[in-house]
N, C-alpha and C positions, 0 to 999 in steps of 0.2 A: 504494500500500500504506500502511496506517495504521501510524504509529509508536507503540509502546506502551512507553515507558521511564519511566512514572510521573511525567511532567511534562506538564501540560496543553498543548493546542495554542497558546493565547495566550502562555503563558510561554516555550514553545519558540521561538515566532516572535520575541518580544521579545529573548530571549537571542541568537538567530541574527542579528538586526539589529545588536545591540551588537557581536557578534563580527565581523560584516562591516565595521563601522567600524574595529575593531581591526586587521583584516586590511588594510584600505586604508591606515591609518596606518603599519602595519609594512612593507608593501610599498613605499610611497612613501619611507619612511625608508631601507629597504634600497637603493633606487636612489640616494638622495642620498649615502649613505655610500660606495657604490661609486664615485660621481662624485668624491667627496673623495679616495678611495684612488688614483684615476687621476691626480689633479691636484695633490696636495699637493707643496709645495716648501719649501725652507728648511733651517735648521739641525737641525730635529727630523724631517727627512724619514723616516729609517729607523724611528724609533719610531712616528710617526703612520701611516706606510704599513702597518706591521704591525698597529697598533691598529684601523685602518679595516678591514683584511682580517678580523680576528677578529670585528668587529661585523657586517659584512655577511654573513659565513658563518653567524653565529648567527641573523641575521634570515632568511636563506634557509631554515633549518630551522624557524624559528618560524612563518613564514607557512604552511608545509605542515601543521603541527600545528593551527593555527587553522582552516584550511580543512577538515581532517578532522572537527573538532568541529562545525562548521556543518553538514556533511553528515550527521553522526551524529544531529543534531537534526531532520533531514529537510528541509533547505532548500538551495537552490543557493547557490554562492558567487559574489561578484563577481569579475571577473577581467580587466577591461579598464582601461586608463589613464583613460578617461572616467568609468567607475564609481568608481574609486578617488579621482579628483579631486573628485567630488561628496560622497564619504563622509568624506574626511580633511581636517584643517586643517593638516597638515604640508605646508609649501610646498616646491616644487622649488627647486633652486639652479641658475641658469644663468650666474651671474657666476663670477669666479675669486677667491673670498675667500682671505684669508690664513689661515695655520694656526690662529691664535688664534680667528678668527671661525668657522672650520670646527668647532672644538671647542665653542665657545659654542652654535652652532646645534645641534650634536649633543646637548648637554646639554638644551637647551630642548625638542627634539623627543622625546628619551627620556622627559622628564618628561610631555609631552603623551600619549605612548603609555601611560605608567603611570597617568595620570588616567583615560584611557579604560578601561583594564583595571579600575580600581577601580569605575567606574560599572557595568560588566558584572558584576562580582563581586556587587555589591549585588542585582542582578536575579536572578542565579544562586542566591544564598543564599536569597532569598525564595521561589524555586521549588524549593528542595531539590535543586538540580542540583550535587551535589558534584564530579563530574568536571570541569565547567567551572570552578567556583570554585577547585578545586585547581590546575588547569593555569594559571589566571590569576594565582594567588598565586605560583606558580613564575616566571611571566613577569615579574611585578612585581619579584621579587627580582633577576632577571637585569638588568632595566633600571636598577634602583637601583644595582647594582654597576657597570654600565657608566657611569652618571653620575658615580660616585665616581672611577672610573679616568680619565675624561675631565677631571674637575675637577683631579685631581692633575697631569695633563699641562699644563693651562692654567697651573698654578702654576710648572711648570718652564719653560714658554714665556716667562712674564713675567720670569723671572730671567735669561734670555739677553739679551746686549747687542743 
């Protein structure tokens, strides 16, 4: 069935490809944050355990919204680990980093997700795809807030003996 939402096929495809990258980044980061939640230790355990839970819960909801937009544009979504690995530059963590390193990785990865969203917003704006641009603007605000929250915790961690 032909999709007729006043966005041409080429633009819809370009936006869907960008959203697929964002989905891959977001899902990979969701897994990483969950891993941190399971493995955090130290003097800030309770604070970080809760922070990581908030972050991965937010990402669980976000990936579904991104998936819905890709489908609304008429394209299938990636959904396997191998597809996500090809699309995202957020790396998995298999070591046992300390709390400060967990937070630093989280900030770096949130920034990477934000940059990816910015790239897709540009394409969406050029195609007059307001729903995508609006949802990505909201995503960027959430990621920027999470970066700030994480940076504040790094400051607290650095002040602990």
